[in-house]
N, C-alpha and C positions, 0 to 999 in steps of 0.2 A: 489662500493657495499660493505656493511659491512659483515664481516664473523660473523654469529650469535654465533658460538661456541667460538671464540676468544673474542667476545664482552661480552658474558656471563661469561667467565672465568675471564676477567679483572674486571668486576663489582663485582663478588664474592670476588676476592682477595682484591679489594678496601674496601669492607665492613669489611673483616676480619682485615685489618690493621687499619681501623677506630676504631674497637672494642678494639684495644690495648691501646689507650689512656685512656678511662674509666677504663680499667683493671689496668693500671699503677696508677690511682688515688686510687683504693682499695689497691694496693700493697704498695704504699708509705704511705697511710693513716694508714694502719695497723702497719707499722713499726715506725711511729712517736709517740711522746708523746701525752697523752690525750689532753692536752691544745692546741696542734698544729694540731690536726687531721682535723678540718674543714678547716683551712687555707691551709693545705697541699693538701687536696683533691680538693679544689676549684682552686688551681693553675693549676692542670691538666685540669679541665673543662674550665677554662678561656683560656687556650691554644687553645681549640677547636674553640672558637669564634674569638679570635684575629688572629690566623693563617688563618682561613677561609677567613678573610677580606684581610690580607696582601698578601696571595698567589693569590687571585683572582685579586686584583688591580695591583700588579706588580711582585710578586714572580715567577709566571709561566713564565712571559716574560723574567725576568732576568736570569732564569735558562735554558729555552728551546726556547726562542725567537731568532730572527735574522736568519742568514743563516748558522750558525755553524762555521764561519771563525774565530771568536774571541776565543782565548784559555781560557780567564778568565771570560767572561761575555756573556750572551745571546744577549739581545737587548731590544729595547723599542717598537717594532712593535706589541706586543700582550698585551700592557697595558690594563687592564680591560677586557681581553679576546676578544679584538676587532675582530669582524668578525667571531669568532669561531662558535658561535651558528648558524649564518646564513649559514656558510659553511657546518655545519653538516646537517641542515634541507634540504639543497640543494644537499647533498651528493657530495660536491666538493672534488676533489682529495686531496687538502691540509688539509681537515678536517679529514683525516684518519691517524692513527698511525700505522706504519709498514704495511701499505696497508691492514689492517685487521679489525680494530675496531675504533670507533669514538674517535677523539682526546680528546673530553670531558671526556671520561672514563679514559684516561691517565692523564688529569688534576686532576681528583678526586683521582686517585691512588697515584700520586705524592704529592698531598695535604696531604693525610693520612700519607705519609712518613715524611713530614715536621712537621706534628702535633706530631707524636710520638717522633721524634728527639728532638723537643723543650720541650716536656713534661718530657723527661728524665732529662733534666738540672734542673728542679724544685726540684728534690730530694736533690740536693747539697745545695740549699738555704733554704730548709724547716727549720723553727725555727730560721733562721738567718736574713732574709730580709722581709720587709713588703710587703703585697700583691700588693699594688699599684706600688711599685718599680719593682716587678717581671713582672707585666703586661707591664710596659713601656719598660723594657729590652727585653721582648719577641717580642714586636712590632718592635723594632729596629733590633734585631738579625735575625729575619726572613726576613728582607729586605736586610741587608748589609753583612750577613755571609752565611746563608744557601743557598740561590739561586746561588750565584757565585760558591760556592763549588760544588753544584749539577751539575752545568754546566761544571766545570772543570773535573769532573769524568764521568758524564753520558751525556754530551752535544754533543757527536758525534765525527766525524773524526777530527775536528779542535780543540777539547778540549785539555787542557794541560795534565791532568793525564790520561784520557781514550784514547785520540787520540795520542798525541805527545809522552808521556812516554810509553803508552801501558799497563798501569796497569788495571787489571780486578777487578771490585767490583760488584758482583752479588747480594749480600744481605746486602748492606749498611755498610760494615766494615769501609770504609773511610768516606762516607757522613754522616752516622748516628752515629756510635759509637765513632769514633775518635773525631768528631766535638763536640758532646755532652759531652763526657768525659773530653776533654781538657777545654771546656768552664766551666763545673762544677768545675773542679780543680782550674781554675783561679778565679772564683767567691768565692770559699771557702777561698782561700788565701787572697782575698781582704776583704771579710766580717769578717773573723776571726772565732774564736771558738763560739759555741753556749753558751748562758748564763748558768752558772751552770755546765759547762763541767768539769768532774773530781770530782765534789763535790756531785752530786746526781745521782741516778740510772736512766739510759735511757732505760727502758724496753719497748719493743714493745707494742703499744696501744691495738692491736687486732690481734691475730695470725690467726683466721679464715679469716679476711680481707686479710691478706698476702697470704694465700692459695688460696683464690678466685681470687685475682689479678694475682698471678702467673699462675693460670689455664687459665685465659682469655688471658694473654700474650702468653702462650704456644699455645693456640688455634689460636690466631691471626698470629702467626709465619708461619702457613701453607700458608697464603696469602702473608705474608711478603717475605718469601723465594721463593715462587713459581713464 
């Protein structure tokens, strides 16, 4: 039996975290140069679509599938969310997360985390990399990097970081910020400086956009941290 309070709480938190990615689009778009603003903002919105597909097809399974015995990887048993919808409609025990709310609510909540993590990376390549290349990178990164890392930290008792080492990550310090920050740094090193760096002024395109984006991110953090 679903707990209505826990289910409602998880759905609200998921919606708040989903709001953060469009908020990041405004934040990055306001900080970028005028000629790059459309490309920069579309990168964040492209993440919403690409990650929605990769997470549904295999990301959730790689992060939270299996029986929890593997320290680095979830499993292949929930590819395409196999059986999850049927289990929820039948209120099967395995369709519950923490014996309280539908597992599908957890899928959406964790999907939102994957989206904002991936969108953070796009700020490092704004004005450096073509849009198509970023989309291709996002599709690969959200399959081979984020899901295994999420499993290692949040995958349960058998996971490497969360279980074996015993590190606690309540608000994404490891899975979200370290992974996106390091990935962005590596991409910056590979891509090199932006054209015209040091020769022209890189003033923010739209300060109100920055303020709006920061406000949406701040508001979304109530769901992110909760």
